[in-house]
GUVEXSE-125108 format. One record per residue: x, y, z of N, C-alpha, C in turn; residue number from 1. Coordinates in Angstrom, 2 decimals, decimal comma. Layout:
! residues N
[[X; Y; Z]; [X; Y; Z]; [X; Y; Z]; NUM] ...
END
This chain:
! residues 252
[[1,16; -1,00; 0,29]; [0,30; -0,11; -0,10]; [0,88; 1,27; -0,17]; 1] [[0,08; 1,76; -0,54]; [1,21; 3,09; -1,20]; [1,23; 4,43; 0,65]; 2] [[2,28; 5,13; 0,42]; [1,64; 5,93; 1,90]; [2,02; 7,37; 1,49]; 3] [[1,94; 8,23; 2,26]; [2,49; 9,28; 1,92]; [2,56; 10,59; 3,36]; 4] [[3,75; 11,21; 3,11]; [4,49; 11,83; 4,28]; [4,54; 13,05; 3,72]; 5] [[4,95; 13,96; 4,52]; [4,81; 15,53; 4,01]; [5,29; 16,33; 5,39]; 6] [[6,64; 16,80; 5,31]; [7,22; 16,90; 6,18]; [7,82; 18,85; 6,05]; 7] [[7,66; 19,38; 6,67]; [7,99; 20,97; 6,51]; [9,14; 21,29; 7,14]; 8] [[9,87; 22,91; 6,42]; [11,77; 22,92; 6,78]; [12,16; 21,92; 6,40]; 9] [[11,82; 21,21; 4,39]; [11,88; 19,66; 4,11]; [13,29; 20,29; 3,22]; 10] [[13,86; 21,55; 3,41]; [15,04; 21,90; 2,78]; [15,99; 21,49; 3,04]; 11] [[16,38; 21,36; 4,44]; [17,68; 21,36; 5,17]; [17,56; 20,87; 6,45]; 12] [[19,15; 20,20; 6,67]; [18,70; 19,46; 7,96]; [18,05; 18,69; 8,43]; 13] [[17,15; 18,16; 9,84]; [15,97; 17,59; 9,51]; [15,58; 17,23; 8,80]; 14] [[14,67; 17,88; 8,23]; [13,70; 18,11; 7,31]; [14,39; 17,39; 5,96]; 15] [[15,79; 17,79; 5,63]; [16,10; 17,22; 4,28]; [16,26; 15,45; 4,66]; 16] [[16,73; 15,09; 5,94]; [16,79; 13,72; 6,17]; [15,87; 12,97; 6,27]; 17] [[14,82; 13,39; 6,82]; [13,23; 13,10; 6,81]; [12,77; 12,28; 5,46]; 18] [[12,98; 13,60; 4,50]; [12,55; 13,58; 2,81]; [13,08; 12,34; 2,70]; 19] [[15,07; 12,70; 2,33]; [15,50; 11,43; 1,99]; [15,13; 9,95; 2,36]; 20] [[14,78; 9,62; 4,09]; [14,80; 8,91; 4,46]; [13,55; 7,63; 3,82]; 21] [[12,82; 9,04; 4,31]; [11,11; 8,24; 3,64]; [10,98; 7,91; 2,53]; 22] [[11,61; 8,42; 1,70]; [11,36; 8,52; -0,12]; [12,40; 7,17; 0,20]; 23] [[13,55; 6,80; 0,49]; [13,98; 5,52; 0,47]; [13,59; 4,43; 1,31]; 24] [[12,64; 4,36; 1,73]; [11,67; 3,24; 2,68]; [10,76; 3,18; 1,43]; 25] [[10,15; 3,63; 0,11]; [9,45; 3,98; -0,95]; [7,73; 4,70; -0,82]; 26] [[8,08; 5,48; 0,73]; [7,11; 6,57; 0,77]; [6,83; 7,54; -0,48]; 27] [[5,59; 8,00; -0,22]; [5,39; 9,30; -1,76]; [5,88; 10,19; -0,61]; 28] [[6,51; 11,53; -1,10]; [6,78; 12,41; 0,15]; [6,47; 13,82; -0,79]; 29] [[6,19; 14,90; -0,05]; [6,47; 16,55; -0,05]; [6,72; 16,67; 0,92]; 30] [[7,25; 18,16; 0,22]; [8,29; 18,88; 1,36]; [7,58; 20,52; 1,09]; 31] [[7,49; 20,67; 1,92]; [7,47; 22,17; 2,35]; [8,78; 23,31; 2,99]; 32] [[8,67; 24,56; 2,23]; [10,19; 24,47; 2,67]; [10,21; 26,01; 2,07]; 33] [[10,65; 27,27; 2,32]; [10,72; 28,52; 1,75]; [12,22; 28,52; 1,06]; 34] [[12,75; 27,85; 0,97]; [14,20; 27,83; 0,44]; [13,65; 27,59; -1,14]; 35] [[13,52; 27,98; -1,63]; [13,70; 27,85; -3,67]; [15,18; 26,38; -4,26]; 36] [[16,16; 27,11; -3,58]; [17,16; 26,53; -3,81]; [17,03; 24,72; -3,32]; 37] [[16,97; 24,96; -2,07]; [17,38; 23,41; -1,65]; [16,30; 22,92; -2,10]; 38] [[14,83; 23,33; -2,46]; [13,56; 22,65; -3,35]; [14,07; 21,70; -4,19]; 39] [[15,09; 22,92; -5,01]; [14,72; 22,46; -6,39]; [16,61; 21,53; -6,35]; 40] [[17,35; 21,05; -5,40]; [18,10; 20,25; -5,35]; [17,80; 19,23; -5,27]; 41] [[16,74; 19,31; -4,27]; [15,55; 17,87; -4,08]; [14,86; 17,47; -4,90]; 42] [[14,51; 18,42; -5,81]; [13,40; 18,04; -7,06]; [14,50; 16,97; -8,07]; 43] [[15,74; 17,44; -8,15]; [16,67; 16,82; -8,75]; [17,21; 15,25; -8,19]; 44] [[17,22; 15,32; -6,85]; [17,33; 14,19; -6,18]; [16,49; 12,99; -7,11]; 45] [[15,45; 13,96; -6,59]; [14,63; 13,08; -6,42]; [13,07; 13,12; -7,44]; 46] [[13,34; 12,67; -8,55]; [12,61; 13,00; -9,48]; [11,29; 12,39; -9,61]; 47] [[10,77; 11,10; -8,77]; [9,95; 10,98; -8,58]; [8,98; 10,07; -7,17]; 48] [[8,15; 10,04; -7,22]; [7,14; 10,18; -6,19]; [7,44; 10,94; -4,96]; 49] [[7,62; 12,01; -5,50]; [7,92; 13,36; -4,63]; [7,35; 14,66; -4,66]; 50] [[7,07; 15,26; -4,23]; [6,45; 16,91; -4,32]; [6,96; 17,93; -3,64]; 51] [[7,72; 19,01; -4,48]; [8,40; 20,09; -3,28]; [7,50; 21,21; -3,33]; 52] [[7,27; 21,99; -2,45]; [6,70; 23,13; -3,03]; [7,05; 24,11; -1,98]; 53] [[7,42; 25,88; -2,38]; [7,64; 26,70; -1,63]; [6,23; 26,96; -0,68]; 54] [[6,92; 27,86; 0,07]; [6,04; 28,06; 1,37]; [6,82; 28,16; 2,34]; 55] [[6,14; 29,38; 3,28]; [6,42; 29,80; 4,40]; [5,38; 29,19; 4,98]; 56] [[5,62; 28,07; 5,79]; [4,76; 27,58; 6,46]; [4,10; 28,66; 7,79]; 57] [[4,80; 29,69; 8,55]; [4,24; 30,56; 9,44]; [3,06; 31,81; 8,33]; 58] [[2,83; 31,39; 7,62]; [2,28; 32,72; 6,66]; [0,97; 31,58; 6,69]; 59] [[-0,54; 31,81; 7,19]; [-1,68; 31,44; 7,00]; [-2,07; 31,58; 5,16]; 60] [[-1,93; 32,39; 4,71]; [-2,39; 32,29; 3,48]; [-1,30; 31,35; 2,53]; 61] [[-0,09; 31,74; 3,00]; [0,91; 30,62; 1,49]; [0,94; 29,20; 1,90]; 62] [[0,09; 28,63; 3,31]; [-0,26; 27,51; 4,03]; [-1,34; 27,29; 3,26]; 63] [[-2,18; 28,07; 3,02]; [-3,30; 27,68; 1,97]; [-3,26; 27,24; 0,51]; 64] [[-2,18; 28,40; -0,19]; [-2,41; 27,49; -1,13]; [-1,33; 26,92; -1,82]; 65] [[-0,28; 26,11; -0,69]; [0,65; 24,79; -0,23]; [-0,33; 23,97; -0,67]; 66] [[-1,08; 24,02; 0,36]; [-2,43; 22,96; 0,53]; [-3,34; 22,69; -0,82]; 67] [[-3,54; 23,71; -1,46]; [-4,27; 23,43; -2,67]; [-3,45; 22,60; -3,38]; 68] [[-2,29; 22,59; -3,50]; [-1,39; 21,75; -4,88]; [-1,09; 20,42; -3,91]; 69] [[-0,87; 20,34; -2,32]; [-1,15; 19,13; -1,75]; [-2,52; 18,40; -2,34]; 70] [[-3,55; 19,28; -2,48]; [-4,52; 18,05; -2,56]; [-4,87; 17,57; -3,46]; 71] [[-4,33; 18,03; -4,59]; [-4,49; 17,77; -6,12]; [-3,11; 16,79; -6,22]; 72] [[-1,63; 16,83; -5,77]; [-1,30; 15,84; -5,97]; [-1,82; 14,67; -5,21]; 73] [[-2,21; 14,68; -4,00]; [-2,84; 13,18; -3,30]; [-4,04; 13,37; -3,81]; 74] [[-5,06; 13,53; -4,54]; [-5,89; 13,48; -5,66]; [-6,75; 11,83; -4,79]; 75] [[-7,12; 12,55; -3,58]; [-8,03; 12,16; -3,35]; [-7,26; 10,76; -2,12]; 76] [[-6,13; 10,70; -2,65]; [-6,16; 9,58; -1,81]; [-5,62; 10,37; -0,14]; 77] [[-4,91; 9,30; 0,79]; [-4,95; 10,14; 2,05]; [-3,41; 10,22; 2,46]; 78] [[-3,16; 11,29; 3,65]; [-1,77; 11,77; 4,07]; [-1,30; 11,26; 5,25]; 79] [[-0,36; 10,18; 5,41]; [-0,81; 8,93; 6,15]; [0,49; 9,99; 7,83]; 80] [[1,12; 10,74; 7,19]; [1,49; 11,21; 8,79]; [2,41; 12,72; 7,91]; 81] [[2,07; 13,47; 9,08]; [2,60; 14,90; 8,86]; [3,72; 15,74; 9,98]; 82] [[4,72; 15,51; 9,31]; [5,92; 15,94; 10,31]; [6,32; 17,34; 9,99]; 83] [[5,99; 18,39; 11,32]; [5,80; 19,57; 11,24]; [7,32; 19,92; 11,92]; 84] [[8,07; 20,39; 11,04]; [9,62; 19,96; 11,24]; [10,50; 22,18; 11,05]; 85] [[9,26; 22,61; 10,88]; [10,08; 24,11; 10,40]; [9,92; 24,70; 11,51]; 86] [[11,36; 25,61; 11,45]; [11,71; 26,50; 12,87]; [12,78; 27,18; 12,46]; 87] [[13,23; 28,42; 13,00]; [14,50; 28,82; 12,96]; [15,66; 27,95; 13,98]; 88] [[16,91; 27,45; 13,20]; [17,48; 26,37; 13,54]; [18,27; 27,45; 14,75]; 89] [[18,57; 28,72; 14,64]; [19,95; 29,20; 15,65]; [18,75; 29,89; 16,65]; 90] [[18,81; 29,02; 17,97]; [18,02; 29,53; 19,00]; [18,33; 30,67; 20,05]; 91] [[19,67; 31,50; 19,45]; [19,94; 32,46; 20,52]; [19,58; 34,32; 19,83]; 92] [[19,09; 34,71; 20,93]; [18,22; 35,90; 20,08]; [18,85; 37,00; 21,04]; 93] [[19,89; 36,75; 22,15]; [20,35; 38,27; 22,71]; [19,57; 38,13; 23,66]; 94] [[20,27; 39,28; 24,57]; [19,39; 39,71; 25,71]; [17,75; 40,11; 25,85]; 95] [[17,10; 39,38; 26,85]; [16,18; 40,04; 26,66]; [15,59; 41,56; 26,61]; 96] [[16,25; 42,83; 27,35]; [15,97; 43,80; 26,72]; [15,88; 44,38; 25,36]; 97] [[16,43; 43,50; 24,83]; [16,73; 43,96; 23,42]; [15,95; 43,25; 22,18]; 98] [[15,26; 42,07; 22,42]; [14,57; 41,70; 21,91]; [12,87; 41,81; 21,46]; 99] [[12,79; 42,42; 19,82]; [11,84; 43,19; 19,95]; [10,54; 41,90; 19,55]; 100] [[9,56; 42,81; 19,44]; [8,39; 41,83; 19,33]; [7,84; 41,24; 17,90]; 101] [[8,98; 42,21; 16,65]; [9,41; 41,22; 15,52]; [10,02; 40,28; 15,54]; 102] [[10,80; 39,91; 16,41]; [11,93; 39,32; 16,47]; [11,04; 37,82; 16,91]; 103] [[10,33; 38,27; 18,67]; [9,82; 37,07; 19,08]; [9,10; 36,26; 18,53]; 104] [[8,25; 36,78; 17,74]; [6,85; 36,49; 16,45]; [7,85; 35,68; 15,88]; 105] [[8,96; 36,21; 15,19]; [9,36; 35,39; 14,20]; [9,65; 33,47; 14,52]; 106] [[10,34; 33,69; 15,57]; [10,41; 32,56; 16,02]; [9,55; 31,76; 16,76]; 107] [[7,95; 31,88; 16,57]; [7,22; 31,41; 17,29]; [6,23; 31,31; 16,16]; 108] [[6,03; 31,51; 14,79]; [5,66; 31,48; 14,09]; [6,52; 30,68; 13,09]; 109] [[7,46; 30,70; 13,11]; [8,24; 29,41; 12,46]; [7,85; 27,91; 12,98]; 110] [[7,87; 28,07; 13,92]; [7,47; 26,67; 14,41]; [5,88; 26,17; 15,02]; 111] [[5,77; 26,95; 16,13]; [4,64; 26,75; 16,88]; [3,46; 27,43; 16,03]; 112] [[3,51; 28,70; 15,20]; [1,91; 29,00; 13,98]; [2,07; 28,16; 13,25]; 113] [[3,25; 27,35; 12,62]; [3,15; 26,75; 11,37]; [2,87; 25,26; 11,91]; 114] [[3,06; 24,99; 12,68]; [2,36; 23,33; 13,13]; [1,09; 23,73; 13,74]; 115] [[0,47; 24,89; 14,00]; [-0,72; 24,87; 13,89]; [-1,23; 25,09; 12,74]; 116] [[-1,08; 25,52; 11,80]; [-1,25; 26,03; 10,50]; [-1,28; 24,60; 9,74]; 117] [[-0,38; 23,94; 9,72]; [-0,37; 23,11; 8,90]; [-1,17; 22,00; 9,29]; 118] [[-0,77; 21,56; 10,60]; [-2,12; 20,50; 11,10]; [-3,18; 20,48; 10,76]; 119] [[-3,68; 21,87; 10,69]; [-5,48; 22,16; 10,53]; [-5,42; 22,29; 8,82]; 120] [[-4,62; 22,16; 8,11]; [-4,48; 22,24; 6,75]; [-4,65; 20,84; 6,74]; 121] [[-3,91; 20,12; 7,07]; [-3,52; 18,69; 6,74]; [-5,00; 17,75; 7,08]; 122] [[-5,49; 18,16; 8,13]; [-6,83; 16,94; 8,87]; [-7,56; 16,23; 8,08]; 123] [[-8,15; 16,89; 6,96]; [-8,70; 16,42; 6,21]; [-8,60; 15,19; 5,60]; 124] [[-6,99; 15,09; 4,95]; [-6,35; 14,02; 4,80]; [-5,84; 13,40; 5,49]; 125] [[-5,36; 13,46; 6,74]; [-4,91; 12,81; 7,51]; [-5,72; 11,38; 7,68]; 126] [[-7,73; 12,49; 7,87]; [-8,24; 11,07; 8,68]; [-8,83; 10,86; 7,53]; 127] [[-8,26; 10,66; 6,63]; [-8,66; 9,66; 5,07]; [-7,79; 8,34; 5,33]; 128] [[-6,94; 8,54; 5,81]; [-5,83; 6,75; 6,43]; [-6,93; 6,01; 6,75]; 129] [[-6,75; 4,85; 6,41]; [-7,61; 3,73; 6,65]; [-7,07; 3,17; 8,13]; 130] [[-5,93; 2,83; 8,39]; [-5,22; 2,47; 9,80]; [-4,75; 3,27; 10,48]; 131] [[-5,35; 5,07; 10,05]; [-5,21; 5,68; 11,14]; [-3,60; 6,38; 10,55]; 132] [[-3,70; 7,71; 11,27]; [-2,33; 8,22; 10,41]; [-1,91; 8,85; 11,93]; 133] [[-0,29; 9,54; 11,16]; [0,36; 10,35; 12,36]; [0,67; 11,91; 12,45]; 134] [[1,16; 12,49; 13,35]; [1,54; 13,90; 13,48]; [2,83; 13,96; 14,57]; 135] [[3,52; 14,14; 13,94]; [5,15; 14,37; 14,61]; [5,62; 15,47; 14,53]; 136] [[5,78; 16,56; 15,58]; [5,90; 17,38; 15,78]; [7,29; 17,68; 16,40]; 137] [[8,38; 18,61; 15,55]; [9,93; 18,41; 15,77]; [10,11; 19,46; 16,98]; 138] [[9,88; 18,80; 18,19]; [10,36; 20,07; 18,93]; [11,60; 20,11; 19,40]; 139] [[12,26; 20,40; 20,90]; [13,62; 20,75; 21,43]; [13,72; 20,02; 22,88]; 140] [[14,88; 19,68; 22,80]; [15,18; 19,71; 24,26]; [15,35; 20,72; 25,54]; 141] [[15,62; 21,89; 24,49]; [14,92; 23,29; 25,19]; [13,82; 23,53; 25,91]; 142] [[12,84; 22,88; 25,35]; [11,59; 23,23; 26,06]; [11,72; 22,61; 26,70]; 143] [[12,40; 22,48; 27,97]; [12,61; 21,87; 29,38]; [13,52; 21,98; 29,89]; 144] [[14,74; 22,25; 29,26]; [16,04; 22,38; 30,01]; [16,60; 23,81; 28,85]; 145] [[16,46; 24,85; 29,12]; [17,47; 26,00; 28,72]; [18,42; 26,49; 28,63]; 146] [[18,56; 26,88; 27,67]; [19,94; 27,67; 27,75]; [19,67; 29,38; 27,36]; 147] [[20,64; 29,93; 28,40]; [20,79; 31,62; 28,55]; [20,29; 32,12; 26,95]; 148] [[19,21; 32,97; 27,38]; [18,93; 33,82; 25,90]; [18,21; 33,43; 24,50]; 149] [[17,97; 32,14; 25,15]; [16,45; 31,92; 24,01]; [15,19; 31,79; 24,37]; 150] [[14,69; 32,51; 24,68]; [13,85; 33,08; 25,27]; [12,52; 32,15; 24,05]; 151] [[12,63; 33,44; 22,87]; [11,29; 32,98; 21,97]; [11,43; 31,70; 21,34]; 152] [[12,74; 31,25; 21,27]; [13,20; 29,66; 20,78]; [12,56; 28,85; 21,65]; 153] [[12,80; 28,61; 23,30]; [12,15; 27,48; 24,31]; [10,43; 28,03; 24,39]; 154] [[10,57; 29,24; 23,83]; [8,31; 29,14; 24,39]; [8,19; 28,75; 22,99]; 155] [[8,51; 28,66; 21,93]; [8,09; 28,35; 20,69]; [7,93; 26,71; 20,89]; 156] [[9,13; 25,61; 21,30]; [9,04; 25,03; 21,59]; [8,44; 24,29; 22,65]; 157] [[8,15; 25,19; 23,78]; [7,29; 24,69; 24,25]; [5,95; 24,70; 24,90]; 158] [[5,54; 25,46; 23,87]; [4,14; 25,80; 23,21]; [4,32; 24,16; 22,19]; 159] [[4,81; 23,81; 21,48]; [5,00; 22,70; 20,85]; [4,79; 21,36; 21,19]; 160] [[5,14; 21,71; 22,66]; [4,95; 20,26; 23,49]; [3,09; 20,13; 23,83]; 161] [[3,16; 21,60; 24,08]; [1,48; 21,59; 24,97]; [0,56; 21,31; 23,58]; 162] [[0,69; 21,50; 22,62]; [-0,21; 21,81; 21,67]; [-0,26; 19,89; 20,83]; 163] [[0,91; 19,20; 21,22]; [1,55; 18,13; 20,99]; [0,11; 17,10; 21,57]; 164] [[0,50; 17,67; 23,26]; [-0,72; 16,25; 24,21]; [-2,37; 16,72; 23,87]; 165] [[-2,12; 18,18; 23,74]; [-3,37; 18,71; 23,03]; [-4,23; 18,12; 21,95]; 166] [[-3,55; 18,01; 21,00]; [-3,96; 17,58; 20,01]; [-4,10; 15,55; 20,16]; 167] [[-3,48; 15,20; 21,02]; [-3,51; 14,28; 20,70]; [-4,90; 13,20; 21,17]; 168] [[-5,24; 14,30; 22,80]; [-6,10; 13,86; 22,72]; [-7,28; 14,37; 22,28]; 169] [[-7,18; 14,93; 21,50]; [-8,03; 15,87; 20,46]; [-8,67; 14,63; 19,81]; 170] [[-7,71; 14,28; 18,67]; [-7,89; 13,86; 16,72]; [-7,77; 12,74; 17,83]; 171] [[-7,53; 12,23; 18,44]; [-7,47; 10,36; 18,90]; [-8,57; 9,56; 18,61]; 172] [[-8,83; 8,52; 18,20]; [-8,37; 7,56; 17,94]; [-7,85; 7,64; 16,83]; 173] [[-7,75; 8,23; 15,51]; [-8,00; 8,18; 14,73]; [-6,70; 8,68; 14,03]; 174] [[-6,13; 9,94; 14,69]; [-4,18; 10,19; 14,45]; [-3,60; 10,47; 15,52]; 175] [[-3,09; 9,99; 15,82]; [-1,97; 9,72; 16,80]; [-0,95; 11,28; 16,86]; 176] [[-0,82; 11,58; 18,08]; [0,24; 12,94; 17,80]; [1,47; 12,58; 18,53]; 177] [[2,81; 12,91; 18,22]; [3,89; 12,52; 19,00]; [5,00; 14,04; 19,19]; 178] [[6,11; 14,33; 19,50]; [7,05; 15,04; 19,45]; [8,04; 14,38; 19,95]; 179] [[9,02; 14,96; 18,94]; [10,68; 14,70; 19,23]; [11,17; 15,40; 20,09]; 180] [[12,00; 15,21; 20,40]; [12,59; 16,77; 21,18]; [13,96; 15,95; 20,72]; 181] [[14,73; 17,23; 19,58]; [16,11; 16,65; 19,49]; [16,94; 17,61; 20,20]; 182] [[18,52; 16,84; 20,39]; [19,26; 17,53; 21,20]; [20,40; 17,70; 20,19]; 183] [[21,55; 17,93; 20,55]; [22,57; 18,58; 19,54]; [22,37; 17,31; 18,43]; 184] [[22,12; 18,05; 17,09]; [21,63; 17,08; 15,63]; [22,97; 17,91; 15,16]; 185] [[23,85; 17,98; 14,70]; [24,75; 18,49; 13,36]; [24,19; 18,32; 12,15]; 186] [[24,05; 19,54; 11,41]; [22,98; 19,56; 10,27]; [23,66; 20,16; 9,35]; 187] [[25,20; 21,08; 10,17]; [25,67; 22,03; 9,32]; [26,41; 20,83; 7,24]; 188] [[26,22; 19,88; 7,95]; [26,74; 18,48; 6,52]; [25,07; 18,51; 5,48]; 189] [[23,84; 18,57; 6,08]; [23,34; 18,13; 5,96]; [22,17; 19,41; 5,07]; 190] [[22,94; 20,55; 4,90]; [22,28; 22,15; 4,08]; [22,00; 21,78; 2,65]; 191] [[22,05; 23,14; 1,73]; [21,97; 22,60; 0,64]; [23,22; 22,80; -0,15]; 192] [[24,03; 22,46; -1,02]; [25,06; 22,27; -2,02]; [25,61; 23,83; -1,05]; 193] [[25,42; 24,74; -0,81]; [26,38; 26,21; -1,65]; [26,58; 26,66; 0,12]; 194] [[25,86; 26,12; 0,89]; [25,40; 26,29; 2,49]; [26,45; 24,88; 3,39]; 195] [[27,09; 23,85; 2,39]; [27,16; 22,64; 3,71]; [28,45; 22,80; 4,00]; 196] [[29,02; 21,84; 5,47]; [30,28; 22,07; 5,90]; [30,34; 20,85; 6,27]; 197] [[31,66; 20,21; 6,37]; [32,21; 18,72; 6,66]; [32,35; 19,27; 8,18]; 198] [[31,91; 18,41; 9,40]; [32,12; 19,09; 10,39]; [33,07; 17,99; 11,49]; 199] [[33,85; 18,32; 11,97]; [34,57; 17,48; 12,70]; [34,09; 17,85; 14,21]; 200] [[33,64; 16,73; 15,16]; [33,56; 17,28; 16,96]; [34,77; 16,77; 17,52]; 201] [[35,06; 17,90; 18,26]; [36,09; 17,29; 19,73]; [35,75; 16,02; 20,36]; 202] [[36,54; 15,99; 21,02]; [36,53; 14,17; 21,44]; [35,51; 14,60; 23,38]; 203] [[35,56; 16,28; 23,32]; [35,35; 16,92; 24,58]; [33,37; 16,94; 23,69]; 204] [[33,62; 17,23; 22,87]; [31,96; 17,46; 22,10]; [30,71; 15,91; 22,23]; 205] [[31,84; 14,97; 22,22]; [31,32; 13,68; 22,20]; [31,17; 12,94; 23,69]; 206] [[32,11; 13,27; 24,20]; [31,71; 13,52; 26,03]; [30,81; 13,63; 26,55]; 207] [[30,16; 14,83; 25,97]; [29,05; 15,30; 26,51]; [28,00; 14,49; 26,33]; 208] [[27,79; 13,15; 25,85]; [26,55; 12,13; 25,27]; [26,99; 11,27; 25,99]; 209] [[26,34; 10,19; 26,79]; [26,86; 8,79; 27,00]; [26,76; 7,94; 25,57]; 210] [[26,34; 8,20; 24,72]; [26,06; 7,84; 23,71]; [27,49; 7,88; 23,18]; 211] [[27,74; 8,39; 22,90]; [29,72; 8,57; 22,71]; [29,63; 9,50; 21,34]; 212] [[28,79; 9,98; 20,71]; [29,02; 11,16; 19,71]; [27,39; 12,39; 19,55]; 213] [[28,02; 12,96; 18,94]; [27,12; 14,27; 18,72]; [26,06; 13,40; 17,70]; 214] [[24,35; 13,94; 17,55]; [23,18; 12,89; 17,04]; [23,55; 13,60; 15,18]; 215] [[22,97; 12,58; 14,47]; [22,84; 13,58; 12,95]; [21,42; 13,23; 13,06]; 216] [[21,04; 14,11; 11,81]; [19,82; 13,44; 11,34]; [19,09; 12,72; 11,08]; 217] [[20,01; 11,55; 10,61]; [19,08; 10,62; 10,82]; [18,75; 9,61; 11,72]; 218] [[19,25; 10,29; 12,93]; [18,95; 9,88; 13,86]; [16,85; 10,49; 14,12]; 219] [[16,86; 11,49; 13,45]; [15,48; 12,07; 14,11]; [14,95; 11,54; 13,01]; 220] [[15,63; 10,72; 12,06]; [14,28; 10,46; 10,49]; [13,59; 8,99; 11,30]; 221] [[15,18; 8,39; 11,92]; [14,37; 6,72; 12,29]; [13,43; 7,16; 13,38]; 222] [[13,32; 7,90; 14,36]; [12,83; 8,25; 14,78]; [11,13; 8,49; 14,67]; 223] [[11,02; 9,29; 13,68]; [10,10; 9,94; 13,21]; [9,39; 8,73; 12,27]; 224] [[10,15; 7,80; 11,49]; [9,29; 6,46; 11,16]; [9,00; 5,53; 12,42]; 225] [[9,41; 5,47; 13,54]; [9,63; 4,62; 14,54]; [7,68; 5,16; 14,82]; 226] [[7,85; 6,46; 15,00]; [6,44; 6,63; 16,26]; [5,28; 7,26; 14,22]; 227] [[5,36; 7,24; 13,37]; [4,66; 6,92; 12,37]; [3,87; 5,63; 12,58]; 228] [[4,87; 4,45; 12,93]; [4,08; 3,17; 12,59]; [4,12; 2,65; 13,78]; 229] [[4,36; 3,09; 14,98]; [3,97; 2,59; 16,92]; [2,47; 3,05; 16,95]; 230] [[1,62; 1,91; 17,07]; [-0,18; 2,37; 17,17]; [-0,83; 2,36; 18,23]; 231] [[0,63; 2,26; 19,36]; [-0,45; 2,62; 20,82]; [1,08; 3,69; 21,36]; 232] [[1,21; 4,89; 20,72]; [2,20; 5,35; 21,03]; [1,15; 7,32; 20,46]; 233] [[1,25; 8,09; 21,63]; [0,56; 8,93; 21,33]; [0,51; 9,62; 22,48]; 234] [[0,43; 11,52; 21,77]; [0,67; 12,17; 23,57]; [2,52; 12,21; 23,93]; 235] [[3,22; 11,74; 23,59]; [4,32; 11,69; 23,91]; [5,27; 12,48; 23,66]; 236] [[6,49; 12,56; 24,10]; [8,01; 13,39; 24,09]; [9,00; 12,40; 23,65]; 237] [[9,43; 12,25; 22,94]; [10,90; 11,92; 22,63]; [11,89; 12,56; 22,64]; 238] [[12,83; 12,70; 23,92]; [14,14; 12,51; 23,48]; [15,37; 11,82; 23,06]; 239] [[15,83; 12,39; 21,95]; [16,17; 12,12; 21,46]; [17,71; 12,69; 21,11]; 240] [[18,65; 12,12; 22,23]; [19,93; 13,96; 22,27]; [21,20; 12,58; 23,00]; 241] [[21,20; 11,19; 22,54]; [22,32; 10,91; 22,89]; [22,44; 10,69; 24,31]; 242] [[21,91; 10,50; 25,66]; [21,61; 10,93; 26,79]; [22,16; 12,20; 26,93]; 243] [[22,38; 13,42; 26,32]; [22,99; 14,78; 26,91]; [22,30; 15,00; 27,69]; 244] [[20,69; 15,45; 27,98]; [20,32; 15,46; 28,90]; [19,61; 15,34; 30,03]; 245] [[20,35; 13,44; 30,77]; [20,52; 12,44; 31,95]; [21,86; 12,72; 32,34]; 246] [[22,62; 13,59; 31,90]; [24,34; 13,83; 31,91]; [24,69; 14,77; 32,54]; 247] [[25,08; 14,84; 34,34]; [25,41; 16,04; 34,62]; [26,71; 16,74; 34,07]; 248] [[26,70; 18,00; 33,87]; [28,12; 18,51; 32,76]; [28,77; 19,71; 34,12]; 249] [[29,55; 19,02; 33,88]; [30,64; 20,15; 35,08]; [31,24; 21,28; 34,32]; 250] [[31,36; 22,41; 34,64]; [32,24; 23,30; 34,32]; [33,87; 23,12; 34,27]; 251] [[34,41; 22,81; 33,26]; [36,47; 22,86; 33,55]; [37,15; 24,18; 33,67]; 252] 
END
């Protein structure tokens, strides 16, 4: 049976890895991103079973137009999984007293508002899935374990956690809703070609993780796959962080 997944923030990093992972599994993939150059690379890499759509998912009008294209692509078929991955990657916003309302709203819209807009738009398609559908929200360990000067990012991800359990109790049993909280995931080598970097981590960086290494986007893609298939899991927040949040770090 053909299955279809839609990923926001598909052009780079975790989103790109999820697109490639599920395409490799034989799924149809739909990717939304506002970076046209990154989407063009994916179109070249995935000439079949895919649809890449230019869209700022924090903008209601653009989401509406994008889902008209999604509906055309599905042509009456179900959407089996929505991954709300989009967001501003850099969490640091500087001193609170210097943070403007526009800057604050940018972080909120890119992650939390986008998840609301895309989930709302996707519902008619998700409800067509005969065996039930899944929504996976990409949150962050910073939702529960902040660093200095990450106010808007932490608030957006914390809101995404709350949205997750609220949707889970409302949309079930037909649609299961879970969140993944990535920790340190190295994404610089998963960018579009013009921005890609090869990265070597220090032993000190690896040593912060009981798993012995920094995370990779593929780690998150595999967790999304699990949550797509885990029929008895909903309303959960899964930390994928190599154990970093359970290890006490001492300043040297």
